[in-house]
N, C-alpha and C positions, 0 to 999 in steps of 0.2 A: 901746059900745066898738067900735072898728074894728081888726080883727085881720088881720095879714098872715101869720100862722103857717101853715106848710104841713106840719108834722109833728105827731105826737101828743106832747103834753107828757109829761114824765117822771112827773108826778103831777097829780091834779086840783087846781085852784086852792083849792077849799075844804079839801082835805086838807092842802095846804101851809100855808094860813093857820092851821089848827088846830094844826099842828106847831110853830109858832114859840114860843119860850120867852118867859116874862114878861121885861120889861125894855124898853129903848129900841130902837126899830127905825129904820132909815134906808132911804128909798126915793128914788132919784134919777131924775128925768125926763130923758131924753136924746134928742138929735136923731139920733144914730147909734149904734145898739146895738152893732154890730161894733167900732167904734172904742173905745167905753167899755169893753167886755168885754176887748178886747186891752190897753188901758191897765191895767185892774185886774190882769190876768194878768202881763203883761210888765214893768210898772213897779212895781206894788205887791206882786207875788208872790202874788196871790190865786189861789184854786182856783175855777174855774167849775163850780158844781154843775150848773147847767142854763142854757142860753141858746138863744133863738130870735129871730126878728125883732121880737117884741113884749115879751119879758120875759126877765130873767136873775136867777138866784139866785147870789150870790157869797159864798164863805166866805173870811174874812180874819181872821187872828189869833184864831181861835176863835169869831168872830161871823159871822152871816149878814146880808147886806143885799141889797136888790133894786134892779134897774134896770127901768124901764118906758119903752118908746118913747113919744114924744109922741103918735103916732097912736092908741095904745091908751088914751089918757086923754081922748079927744075929748068925752065926756059927763061928765067929772069936773070938780068945782069948781076944781081946780088949773090947768085949761087956761088960764084968763084970766091967771094969774100968769106964764106963760111965753110967751104970744103976743107976738112982737116983741122978746123979750129977747135981747140979744147975749151976755150971760153969765148964769149962773144961780147961785143961792146966794150972792149978794153979802152979805158979812159973816159967812158961815158957814165955819168951819174944820172939816173932817172929820179929826179927830185920830186917828192910828193909833199908840196906845201899844204899845210892844214891837216896832215895825218899825225896821230899821236905816236911819237917815236917810242915811248915806253911800252905802249900796247903792241905795236908792231914787233918790237924786239922780243917781247914775251911770246907772241904768237909764233915768231920765227923759231925760237928755241923749242917751243912745244911741238912744232912740226919738223924738227930736225934740220933746219937750215942754218947756214953759217952766218954768224954775226961778226962782221969785220970790225966794227967799233960799236960799243954799247952807247945807249942814250946819254948825252952829255950837253950841258949848256955851253954854247960856243960864243966867242967874242962878237960875232956878226949878228947877234940878237936872236938866234934860233936855238932850240933844243933839237938835236938830231941824232940819228944813228945810221949805220951802214949795214945793210942786209944783202947777202948774195942769194939770188934766186936760181932756179933751174937755168942751165946753160951759162951761168956765170954773170948774168946781168946784175948790176949793183943798183939797189933801190935805197933812196935816202929820204925816209919820212922825217918831216920837220914841222915844228910848231913855234910860233913867236914867243919869246920870253916876255913876261910882264915887265912893263917899262915904267 
């Protein structure tokens, strides 16, 4: 791994790994850590648990996910899947159940991000929108419709 970190992390990587709960985890490989962390905070309303040049732990809607800078994955098998990629996660929706789609859409527009589809009530019982974040990842904030 190639690390650019200049400060001491808030906890050891092995301690963080052991602290993660059972369930599904998400790790996004990103070309610009600061831009993606800012998007998560300013548009999605996430709390940045920790962030540096190499890694970030993000808390959103009661879950924690991770960001890793491309350079920190140089010896990882995933490196080949991102080399030369213009966008990442093609076909993957990062669905944010319980996030206000209207508020996220407004924040995305305020911060200059692409809104693929504005907030709309869908027949499957959710109000949702589609927002493109840095590196092309698509986030879908959604809230249940009153029934």
